C-alpha positions in Angstrom: 87.3 24.6 105.8 89.6 21.3 105.2 86.7 19.1 104.9 85.1 19.6 108.1 81.1 19.2 108.2 79.1 21.9 110.5 75.5 22.2 110.7 73.9 25.5 108.8 73.0 26.6 112.2 76.7 26.9 113.5 77.3 29.9 114.5 80.5 30.4 112.2 78.2 29.6 109.5 75.9 32.3 110.6 79.0 34.8 111.1 80.7 34.4 108.2 77.5 34.1 106.3 76.7 37.7 107.7 80.1 39.1 106.4 79.3 37.5 103.0 75.7 39.6 102.9 77.8 42.7 104.1 80.2 42.2 101.1 77.4 41.5 98.8 75.7 45.0 100.1 79.0 46.8 99.6 79.4 45.4 96.1 76.0 46.7 95.4 76.7 50.5 96.7 79.8 50.2 94.8 78.0 49.5 91.4 76.3 53.1 91.5 80.2 54.7 91.1 78.8 57.9 92.6 82.5 58.8 93.9 85.6 57.1 92.3 87.7 57.5 95.9 84.4 55.7 97.8 84.4 52.9 95.4 87.9 52.2 95.3 87.9 52.0 99.0 84.7 49.6 99.3 86.6 47.1 96.7 89.7 46.7 99.0 87.1 46.4 101.8 85.6 43.9 99.9 89.2 42.0 99.2 89.4 42.3 103.0 86.3 40.9 104.1 87.3 37.6 102.3 90.0 37.7 104.5 87.3 37.9 107.4 85.3 35.2 106.2 88.2 33.1 105.4 89.3 33.3 109.2 85.7 32.7 110.6 85.4 29.6 108.6 88.9 27.8 109.9 88.4 26.0 113.0 90.5 26.8 116.0 92.7 23.6 115.7 93.1 24.2 111.8 94.5 28.2 111.9 98.2 27.0 111.7 97.3 24.9 108.5 95.1 27.5 107.1 98.4 30.2 107.2 100.6 27.4 106.4 98.6 27.4 102.9 99.4 31.0 102.4 96.2 32.3 103.9 95.9 35.6 105.6 94.3 36.4 108.9 92.9 39.8 110.2 95.4 42.0 111.9 96.4 45.1 113.4 97.2 46.4 110.2 93.8 46.2 108.7 92.2 47.7 111.7 95.0 50.7 111.6 94.0 51.0 107.9 90.5 51.6 108.3 91.3 54.2 111.1 93.5 56.0 108.4 90.3 56.3 106.4 88.3 57.4 109.1 91.1 60.1 110.0 91.2 61.2 106.0 87.3 61.9 105.9 87.4 63.3 109.2 90.2 65.4 107.9 88.0 66.6 105.1 85.1 68.0 107.4 83.2 64.8 107.4 82.3 63.9 111.3 79.6 62.1 113.1 77.2 64.6 113.9 73.2 63.4 114.2 71.4 60.7 112.6 70.6 60.7 109.0 67.5 58.9 107.2 69.0 56.8 104.4 68.0 57.6 100.5 69.5 60.7 99.9 70.9 58.9 97.0 71.7 55.0 95.9 75.3 55.0 96.9 74.5 56.4 100.2 71.7 54.1 100.9 73.6 51.3 99.7 76.3 52.1 102.0 73.7 52.3 105.0 72.3 49.1 104.3 75.9 47.8 104.3 76.5 49.6 107.7 73.7 47.8 109.4 74.6 44.4 108.3 78.1 45.1 109.5 76.8 45.9 113.0 74.9 42.6 112.7 78.0 40.6 111.6 79.7 42.0 114.6 77.2 41.0 116.9 77.1 37.2 115.2 81.1 37.4 115.7 80.8 38.5 119.4 78.5 35.5 119.8 81.2 33.1 118.7 82.4 33.6 122.0 85.4 34.5 124.3 87.6 31.6 122.7 87.3 33.2 119.6 87.5 36.9 120.6 90.8 36.0 122.6 92.3 34.1 119.6 91.8 37.5 117.3 90.5 40.3 118.8 91.3 42.3 115.6 88.1 40.9 113.8 85.8 42.6 115.9 87.5 45.9 116.1 88.0 45.6 112.5 84.1 45.1 112.2 83.3 48.0 114.4 85.5 50.2 112.7 84.3 49.2 109.4 80.9 50.3 110.2 82.2 53.8 111.2 83.9 53.7 107.8 80.7 52.9 106.1 78.5 55.5 107.7 81.0 58.4 107.1 81.3 57.2 103.3 77.6 57.2 103.2 78.1 60.9 104.2 80.4 61.7 102.1 78.3 60.3 99.0 75.5 62.5 100.0 77.7 65.7 100.2 79.4 64.8 96.8 75.8 64.3 95.2 74.6 67.9 96.5 71.5 66.0 98.1 70.8 67.3 101.8 70.3 64.2 104.0 67.3 64.3 105.9 68.9 64.6 109.5 67.2 63.7 112.8 
């Protein structure tokens, strides 16, 4: 952002590159449209991931300028919204029991792929160090909660399809 040049191996490039990959994987899962509610939720998440990528692309010294230009940063409201999604799914009986082997449906397989990419993206953000995390701890919390949401969405997609997931 703002004309700064950094090497392709810069940790921020690795972090927002992982978020970009996550966004693409979510798009793939969403394209199956096995469930309207999940598809709509995934689109909302994709829009939020653009905010995450933008924040990761901005140098610390350019954050104020970034916000002055009208760009948003990840905030507690985004994390709380994901908490609400988790609560809504858990209230319908979807829960974190056991481990399943992805592949019951195309959408659930795509969601599991997105979940694993999300976990890697979270690790990449953590590698940015304490300075970044102290600047905005919401980014790591958002990604952590997002991986839970993706796992639960995969379980919902499996249950809606009538396919019985392989559990271990």
